[in-house]
N, C-alpha and C positions, 0 to 999 in steps of 0.2 A: 501495499500501501504505499500511496506517495502522500505526504503531508506538509502541508505551508503551514507556518503559524507566524502570522504578524509579518509576514513577507514583505519586505520593503527594499526599494531600489532606487534610488535618485541618479538624475544627470545634471549637475549643478544647480540650478535652479528650479529645474523641471522634476517630479516627483513622478515617474511610470508606473510603480506598483506602490502601492499604499496599503500598508496593514492588512494583506489578503492571510485568511486563514481559511483554508482548503483540504479536502480529504477527496483522494482518487481511490476508490476501492478495483483493486484486482479484477480481471477479467470482465470489467464494463468498457463501454466506448465514451468516454468524456469528452463533451464538446464545448470548446473556451469559444463564446462568442463576444463579438465589441466591435466596436469601430476601429479604424485605423488609430494609432497612438491610444487605444485604450488601457494598453498595457499586457496586449497578449504575448508579443514575441518576447518581450522580456521575459516573463514569467517563465514561457520553454527555456529562455537561455538560461537563467536561474537554475530549472531543474535539471538541465543538462550538462551542468556545471562548466558552463562558458563565462556566466558572468557571477559575479559572489555579493551575496546581498549583503546593505548595507545595515537594516535591519530584521530581527526575526530568523527563522531557518525554512529550510527544505528538507525533507529527507526521503530515504525510500527503505522501508521495514526498519525506520528507528535510526538509520545509517546515514550521514550526511555526504553529499552528492560534490563539495568541492574539492578539488584536488585529491578525489580518493578513484582510482584507477578500477579498484574492484568492483564498487558500485556503479561507476560508468560503464562497465562491460554488460550493464543488463538493461542498457536502452539504448537505441537508435535515434538520431536527431535528423529531421529532414527541414532544412531552413528553408525559409521561402525564398531567399537570395543562393542561386544555386552556383556552388564554385567547385571547381574539378582540376586537378593536376593537368598544366598545359601538355595538349595532344597527346592524353591518356586516353584508351579505349574503352568500354564498358569491362573488359576482360582482365585489363590490367587496374582498374578500380575494384574488381573482384578480388584480386589477389592482394591489394592494401588490405580491404576489410577483411581476410582471412586471418593475418597477421594480428588483427583488433579483436575478431570474434572468433574465436576457436571451433565454436558449432555454426559457423557457415556453412550453408548447403548448396555447394557449388554445381552439383546435378540438376536442380531444382530451379538457380540462377540460369543455367545453360537453357533449361526448355521452358523458363519463364520470356527469357528473350528473344528466342525463336517465336514462340506465341504470340507477343507482342510487335513483332517484326523489326526487332533490333539487331544490326548487326554488332557481333561480339568484338570484331577488330576495326570498325567504322571509329573514327575520331569523334568523341561526345562534344566537341567546339562545333564540329558542323553540323550536331541536332539540333531541331526546333526545340523551344521553350516547353513545349508540351512532351517531347521525348527525353530531354535532359529531366523533367518530373519523373518520367516514367521510368527511368533508370535507378534513381533515387529510391523511388518507391519499392524497386525489384530487390534491391542491396540493402533496403530495410525489412523486407517481408523473410528472404534467405540470412540475415541475419541471425536471427534464433533467439532473438533478444526478448527478453519478457514484458518491454514496454517499447513503445514507437512512439516519438513524440513530431507531429506533422504541422508544420506551420505555412497556413494559405497553400495546402499540397495540392487541393484539387482544382488551385487556379492553374488555368493553360489548359487544362484536361479535356476532350472533349467528351461528350455525355455517355459515348460506351464506355471511353476509359474510365470515366468518374466510377459506374457500375462496376465495371472489371475488379478496380482497385478496391471497392466496398467489398466485393466477394472475397478477394483476397483475404481483407482483413477478418470478413465473416468466417472465413474456413479455419484461419490460425487461432483465432479467438476460441474456436470450440475444438480443436483439436490438440493446441498449448496452453489455452488460455493466456495469448494475447492479450495486453491493456493497448490499445491505441487513444493517446490522447490529441484533438484535433481542434486547432485552431481556425478560425475563419470569420469572415465577417457577414456570412449570408446564412441566414438560420435555415433556409430551402436546401442548401448544398447538405445539411447535416441531418435533414427530417427526419429521413428512414433509415437513419442507423445508429444514432445516438441513445444513450440510456440514462445519461447522467448528463446535464447542461450548467454550464457556469456563466453568468452574463456581468463582461465587465464595463464599467464607466468608470473615467478617468481615474485609472490604476485600482480603481477599487472593484470587489462584487457586490452589486446590486442583487444577483438570487442565483441561487444555486440548489437545485433540487433535482430527485431522481422521475424523470418523465411518467415511469409509468403512476407516480403518486400524486403528480397533478392532473394526468386523465383520468385517474378513479375518482377526483373530486370536483372536474371540472367538465359542464358538457356543455353542446349546443345545442338548442332546440328551437326548431320551426314549427310556428303555428300558425292558425287564423282562429281568430275569437269568435265569439258569438256578438253579434250587432251588439253596438253598446258597450262593448269591453275594451278596454286598452291594456296593454304590459303595467301599466301603473296598478290595475285590479287587482295583480296577482301577488297578492301580498305575504304570502306562504312561502313564495320562492326567493332565495339569496341568490338577486338577479345583479352580475357583474356589468353587463355591456348590454344595450339594445341597439335595434336598428331596426328601421319598417323599410319595407316596400309596398306601398299600396297598402293591402290588406294583410301582407306577409309579415309577420313579425320575426325575427332573426334575435333568439337571447342566449347569452354567456352566463350557463347557471351552477352555483356552486352546491356541490351536495351530490350524495350516490347515485346511480341510474335508477335505483329501486324508490328512492323518494322523491326523487323528481318525476316519474314517471306518476306516480301516484298522486302527487300534487294535481299535475296536469289531467289527470282523468278525474280529479273533484271539482275543477273548474268548467267541464263538457266541453272543451273547444271543438270547432265545426270540423278541426284537423291538428294534429301534430306530429311530429315524429324528431327521435334523437340522430343527428348526423354529427360523424366523427371531426374532432377540432383538430387542425393542423398545429404544428410547431408555432409558428408565427402568431396564432390566435390565441395560444394558451399564452404566451410572453406577454402578447398586448395585455392581456386580462389581469396578468399577475402584477405587471410592472406598472399600471395604470394604478393599482392600488397604493404603490409604493411612491406615488406621484411623479412618474416618468412617464415619458412618450416615446415606444419605443421606437416606433414610426421613426422618431427623430433619430434615433441614437443608430438603428440598425439597417433599417430598410433602404 
């Protein structure tokens, strides 16, 4: 488990990460969401031991990361800025990582290179941005580490490649309990893969929650009420958000599915149904309670 406690990093008069306390459990996909400058990359660089915290600590299973080669061998970091050795090829990069990660799966690496249409002896500097990202992801997947830190990893990948990379993550999570930590400014990008999401803003965490917990207690109801009734008459419901298009109300309601259905039945609407909430809608509801407009922060 990764634990950050009062984690803080400053660059002169700028506080990039401001007293963050968070836990990342093993075997889950942790999505780190935030606008540019919110502290996502700085957090990942401290988690990977590239930057030293000014205050607080970040540990993996209780061990510090800074200047600790043993702990650093347990994760692979994919930076948003792609850097490779001059004139290096994917095969040469693999040989380098084999020296750092004893469990690097060379057979699988060659197989994935072939599957992705990447030539092992072609110079990486001649690859497109998306192809370079693919090489980095394949190295990370094949390194055999417990954790993989991804900073805007899906940026530059086409939709097919995004789904392929997500499938690789899911496969390794099932087979060897891999824990991906993925930083992104795009909620929609992470909606179908994350178990837990942390929302960063101005260096601090606004919200850190399990998605399943949020989905169990937050539902969207679409309904047509009896003549003369409005959403304001549904006083038994804990309504977080109300939208109206003609006679159709779309309500974001807190509570269990059973409770909400029971109350809706008691009001005898002309029509109602519960429909799935998107990650975007969940976060809009949760952050509005805290007084923030997530559309201005993320979308």
